[in-house]
Structure formats: structure tokens, C-alpha cells
FIROGU-167623 format. One line per field, with one value per residue: residue in three letters; x negated, y negated, z negated of N, C-alpha, C, O, CB in turn. Coordinates in Angstrom, 1 decimal, always signed. Glycine has a CB too. Layout:
<atoms>
aa ALA, ...
n.c1 X, ...
n.c2 Y, ...
n.c3 Z, ...
ca.c1 X, ...
ca.c2 Y, ...
ca.c3 Z, ...
c.c1 X, ...
c.c2 Y, ...
c.c3 Z, ...
o.c1 X, ...
o.c2 Y, ...
o.c3 Z, ...
cb.c1 X, ...
cb.c2 Y, ...
cb.c3 Z, ...
</atoms>
This chain:
<atoms>
aa MET, VAL, ASP, HIS, LYS, ARG, ASP, ASP, MET, THR, VAL, VAL, PRO, ILE, PRO, SER, SER, GLU, THR, GLU, ALA, GLU, HIS, ARG, ARG, VAL, ARG, SER, SER, ASN, ASP, LEU, ASP, GLN, LYS, LEU, GLU, ARG, GLU, GLY, LYS, ARG, SER, ARG, HIS, ASN, GLU, GLY, TYR, ASP, GLU, ALA, ALA, ASP, GLY, LYS, THR, GLN, SER, LYS, LEU, GLU, ASN, VAL, ILE, ASP, GLU, ASP
n.c1 -149.2, -148.9, -148.4, -149.3, -149.5, -147.7, -145.5, -145.8, -145.4, -143.8, -141.0, -140.6, -138.6, -138.5, -140.2, -138.4, -137.7, -135.0, -132.6, -130.1, -128.1, -128.9, -128.0, -125.4, -124.6, -125.3, -123.5, -120.9, -120.8, -120.7, -118.6, -116.4, -117.1, -115.9, -113.5, -112.5, -113.4, -111.4, -109.0, -108.9, -111.0, -114.1, -116.8, -119.0, -121.5, -121.9, -122.1, -123.2, -124.8, -123.4, -123.7, -126.4, -127.5, -126.2, -128.2, -127.6, -127.9, -130.1, -133.1, -132.9, -135.3, -136.5, -138.3, -141.1, -144.3, -147.7, -150.4, -153.7
n.c2 -84.6, -85.1, -88.0, -88.2, -90.0, -92.2, -91.3, -91.7, -94.5, -97.5, -99.0, -102.3, -105.3, -108.1, -111.0, -113.8, -117.5, -118.0, -118.0, -115.9, -117.4, -119.8, -118.8, -118.1, -120.9, -122.4, -120.7, -121.9, -123.8, -123.6, -122.1, -124.0, -126.1, -125.0, -124.7, -127.2, -128.0, -126.0, -127.4, -129.9, -131.7, -133.9, -132.9, -134.3, -133.7, -132.1, -133.4, -134.0, -131.7, -129.9, -131.3, -131.4, -128.9, -128.0, -130.2, -132.8, -135.0, -138.0, -139.1, -142.1, -144.8, -147.0, -150.2, -149.0, -148.2, -148.4, -147.1, -146.7
n.c3 -20.1, -23.5, -25.4, -28.9, -30.6, -30.4, -32.1, -34.6, -35.0, -36.3, -35.8, -35.9, -36.4, -34.4, -35.4, -36.6, -37.7, -38.6, -41.1, -42.4, -43.6, -42.1, -39.6, -40.0, -40.1, -37.7, -36.0, -36.9, -36.2, -33.7, -33.1, -33.6, -31.7, -29.5, -30.4, -29.9, -27.5, -26.2, -26.8, -25.4, -26.1, -26.6, -28.0, -30.2, -31.0, -28.8, -26.6, -23.5, -23.0, -21.2, -18.9, -18.8, -18.5, -15.7, -14.4, -13.8, -15.0, -15.3, -16.9, -18.7, -18.7, -20.7, -20.7, -20.0, -20.8, -19.0, -20.8, -20.5
ca.c1 -149.7, -147.6, -148.6, -148.1, -149.8, -146.2, -144.3, -145.9, -145.2, -143.1, -140.3, -140.4, -137.7, -139.5, -139.9, -137.7, -137.8, -133.8, -132.6, -128.9, -127.3, -128.9, -127.3, -123.7, -124.2, -125.1, -122.0, -119.8, -120.4, -120.4, -116.9, -116.0, -117.0, -115.5, -112.4, -112.6, -113.2, -110.1, -108.2, -109.3, -111.6, -115.4, -117.4, -120.3, -122.5, -122.4, -122.2, -124.1, -125.4, -123.2, -124.2, -127.7, -128.0, -126.4, -129.0, -126.7, -128.1, -130.9, -133.3, -132.6, -136.2, -136.9, -139.8, -142.4, -145.8, -149.0, -151.6, -154.7
ca.c2 -85.0, -86.2, -89.1, -88.0, -91.4, -92.8, -90.2, -92.4, -95.8, -97.6, -100.4, -104.0, -106.2, -109.3, -112.2, -114.8, -118.2, -118.4, -117.0, -115.8, -118.8, -120.6, -118.2, -118.3, -122.8, -122.5, -119.9, -122.1, -125.2, -123.0, -122.1, -125.9, -126.8, -124.5, -125.1, -128.7, -127.5, -125.3, -128.8, -130.4, -132.5, -133.5, -132.6, -135.7, -132.5, -131.2, -133.8, -134.2, -130.2, -129.0, -131.9, -131.6, -127.7, -128.5, -131.3, -133.6, -136.0, -138.7, -139.9, -143.2, -145.4, -148.7, -150.6, -147.5, -149.4, -147.1, -147.2, -145.7
ca.c3 -21.8, -24.9, -26.4, -30.4, -32.0, -30.6, -32.7, -35.8, -34.9, -37.0, -35.0, -36.8, -36.2, -33.6, -36.7, -36.5, -38.6, -38.5, -42.2, -41.9, -43.8, -40.9, -38.3, -40.1, -39.6, -35.8, -35.3, -37.3, -35.1, -32.1, -33.2, -33.8, -30.5, -28.5, -30.4, -29.2, -25.9, -25.6, -26.7, -24.1, -26.7, -27.0, -29.2, -30.2, -30.9, -27.5, -25.5, -22.4, -23.1, -19.9, -17.8, -18.8, -18.2, -14.5, -14.1, -13.6, -15.7, -15.6, -18.6, -18.9, -19.8, -21.2, -21.7, -20.0, -20.4, -19.1, -21.7, -20.1
c.c1 -148.7, -148.6, -148.3, -148.7, -148.2, -145.0, -144.8, -145.9, -144.3, -142.6, -140.2, -139.6, -138.9, -138.9, -139.2, -137.4, -136.3, -132.9, -131.0, -127.8, -127.6, -127.6, -126.0, -123.5, -124.3, -123.8, -121.0, -119.6, -120.2, -119.0, -116.0, -116.0, -116.1, -114.1, -111.7, -112.4, -112.0, -109.1, -108.3, -110.2, -112.7, -115.9, -118.4, -121.5, -123.0, -122.3, -123.5, -125.0, -125.2, -123.6, -126.1, -128.2, -127.5, -127.1, -128.5, -127.2, -129.6, -131.5, -133.6, -134.1, -136.3, -137.6, -140.9, -143.5, -146.8, -150.0, -152.9, -155.6
c.c2 -86.1, -86.9, -88.9, -89.2, -92.2, -92.6, -91.1, -93.8, -96.5, -98.9, -101.0, -104.4, -107.2, -110.6, -112.9, -115.7, -118.5, -117.1, -116.5, -116.7, -120.0, -120.0, -118.9, -120.2, -122.7, -121.9, -121.1, -123.3, -124.7, -122.6, -123.0, -126.1, -126.2, -124.3, -126.5, -128.6, -127.2, -126.5, -129.6, -131.9, -132.4, -134.0, -133.4, -134.6, -132.0, -132.3, -134.3, -133.0, -129.3, -130.2, -132.3, -130.1, -127.5, -129.1, -132.3, -135.0, -136.9, -139.4, -141.5, -144.0, -146.8, -149.1, -150.2, -148.3, -148.1, -147.9, -146.0, -146.3
c.c3 -22.5, -25.5, -28.2, -31.0, -31.4, -31.7, -34.2, -35.6, -36.0, -36.2, -35.9, -35.8, -35.3, -35.2, -36.3, -38.0, -39.1, -39.9, -42.0, -42.6, -42.1, -39.5, -38.5, -39.6, -38.1, -35.5, -35.7, -36.3, -34.3, -32.0, -32.9, -32.2, -29.6, -29.0, -29.8, -28.3, -25.4, -25.8, -26.0, -24.9, -26.3, -28.2, -29.3, -30.3, -29.7, -26.2, -24.8, -22.4, -21.4, -18.4, -17.5, -18.3, -16.7, -13.5, -13.7, -14.1, -15.7, -16.7, -17.9, -19.4, -19.4, -21.1, -21.3, -20.0, -20.3, -19.6, -21.1, -21.7
o.c1 -148.0, -149.5, -147.4, -148.4, -147.6, -144.0, -143.9, -146.8, -144.1, -143.4, -139.8, -139.7, -140.1, -137.8, -139.3, -137.0, -136.3, -132.7, -130.7, -126.6, -126.8, -126.8, -125.5, -122.5, -123.4, -123.0, -120.3, -118.6, -119.4, -118.3, -115.0, -114.9, -115.4, -113.3, -110.6, -111.3, -111.5, -108.3, -107.3, -110.2, -113.0, -115.7, -118.9, -122.4, -124.1, -122.4, -124.6, -126.1, -126.0, -123.8, -126.8, -129.3, -128.2, -127.0, -129.3, -126.9, -130.5, -130.8, -134.2, -134.2, -136.3, -138.3, -141.9, -143.6, -146.9, -150.4, -153.0, -156.7
o.c2 -87.1, -86.5, -89.5, -89.3, -92.9, -93.3, -91.1, -94.3, -95.6, -99.8, -100.5, -104.0, -107.0, -110.9, -112.8, -115.2, -119.3, -115.9, -117.1, -116.7, -120.5, -120.6, -119.8, -120.6, -123.0, -122.5, -121.4, -123.6, -125.3, -122.8, -122.9, -126.1, -126.9, -123.8, -126.7, -129.0, -127.7, -126.6, -130.1, -133.0, -131.3, -135.0, -133.5, -134.8, -131.5, -132.0, -134.8, -133.2, -128.6, -129.8, -132.9, -130.0, -126.6, -128.8, -132.9, -136.1, -136.2, -140.1, -141.8, -144.1, -147.4, -148.5, -150.6, -149.1, -147.1, -149.0, -144.8, -145.8
o.c3 -22.2, -26.1, -28.7, -32.2, -32.3, -32.0, -35.1, -36.3, -36.8, -35.9, -36.9, -34.6, -35.5, -35.7, -35.0, -39.1, -40.0, -39.8, -40.9, -42.2, -41.3, -38.8, -37.8, -39.0, -37.4, -34.7, -34.8, -35.7, -33.6, -31.0, -32.2, -31.6, -28.9, -28.2, -29.4, -27.9, -24.4, -24.9, -25.9, -24.3, -25.8, -29.0, -28.2, -29.5, -29.5, -25.1, -25.2, -21.8, -20.8, -17.3, -16.6, -17.8, -16.1, -12.3, -12.9, -13.5, -16.2, -17.4, -16.9, -20.7, -18.4, -21.9, -21.9, -19.1, -21.0, -19.2, -21.4, -21.9
cb.c1 -151.5, -146.6, -147.7, -148.3, -151.9, -145.6, -144.6, -147.0, -144.7, -143.5, -138.9, -141.8, -136.9, -138.6, -141.0, -136.5, -138.6, -133.3, -133.0, -128.5, -128.2, -130.6, -127.2, -123.0, -125.6, -126.4, -121.4, -119.7, -121.2, -121.4, -116.6, -117.5, -118.2, -116.4, -112.3, -113.7, -113.9, -109.6, -108.3, -107.7, -111.4, -116.3, -117.8, -120.3, -121.9, -121.2, -121.4, -124.9, -124.3, -121.2, -123.3, -128.1, -127.5, -126.1, -129.8, -125.5, -127.7, -130.7, -135.0, -131.3, -137.9, -136.9, -139.9, -142.5, -146.5, -149.6, -150.9, -155.4
cb.c2 -86.0, -85.1, -90.1, -86.2, -93.1, -92.3, -87.8, -92.0, -95.9, -97.5, -100.4, -105.3, -106.8, -109.9, -113.0, -114.3, -119.1, -118.1, -117.7, -114.4, -119.8, -120.5, -116.3, -117.9, -124.3, -121.6, -118.1, -122.4, -126.5, -121.5, -121.9, -127.1, -127.0, -123.4, -124.9, -129.4, -126.4, -123.7, -129.5, -130.8, -132.5, -133.6, -131.3, -137.1, -131.4, -129.6, -134.7, -135.6, -129.3, -128.6, -133.2, -132.3, -126.5, -128.9, -131.1, -133.2, -135.5, -139.3, -139.2, -143.0, -144.6, -149.2, -150.1, -146.3, -150.9, -146.3, -146.7, -145.9
cb.c3 -21.9, -26.6, -25.8, -31.6, -31.7, -29.6, -32.5, -36.6, -33.6, -38.3, -34.2, -37.1, -37.6, -31.2, -37.4, -35.9, -38.2, -36.6, -43.9, -41.9, -45.5, -40.3, -38.2, -42.4, -40.3, -34.7, -36.1, -38.9, -34.7, -31.7, -34.3, -34.8, -30.0, -28.1, -31.4, -29.1, -25.5, -26.6, -27.5, -22.8, -27.8, -25.9, -29.3, -32.0, -31.5, -27.1, -25.7, -22.5, -24.5, -20.0, -18.0, -20.4, -19.3, -14.6, -13.3, -14.3, -16.7, -15.0, -19.8, -19.8, -20.0, -22.1, -23.1, -18.5, -22.0, -17.4, -23.3, -18.2
</atoms>
């Protein structure tokens, strides 16, 4: 049995809050981070990302108070 209802459907993109300008800004930032990494330099923006992704960092909490 053929489903004719599907032929009448319109495909729409998934909504995104990211604008084209934001996409370019993020892409430019990523390009700079990769350039610094190739040069053996660390970018302040990326600091800690690799360790966090690998699960190598632990949270450093100070003055934790239990407020019941």
C-alpha cells in the first residue's frame, strides 16, 4: 500500500538559534585555536577542553555549604 500523504509533505530544516554571523564567528575562533595548536601554543579559550573531554580533570570546590 502506497502512502500518498507523504508525497504532500514539505521538508523544513530543524530550527536553529545560530545565525550565519554567529556561525562565522565560531568558525573563525576554531580556526585560530587550531592554528595555535599546530604551532604548539595553547589558546586560553581552549584551555581545559581536552582534559575535560578525556575526563582527566576534577572539580575544585571551595567553601561548600550544605543548605537544607
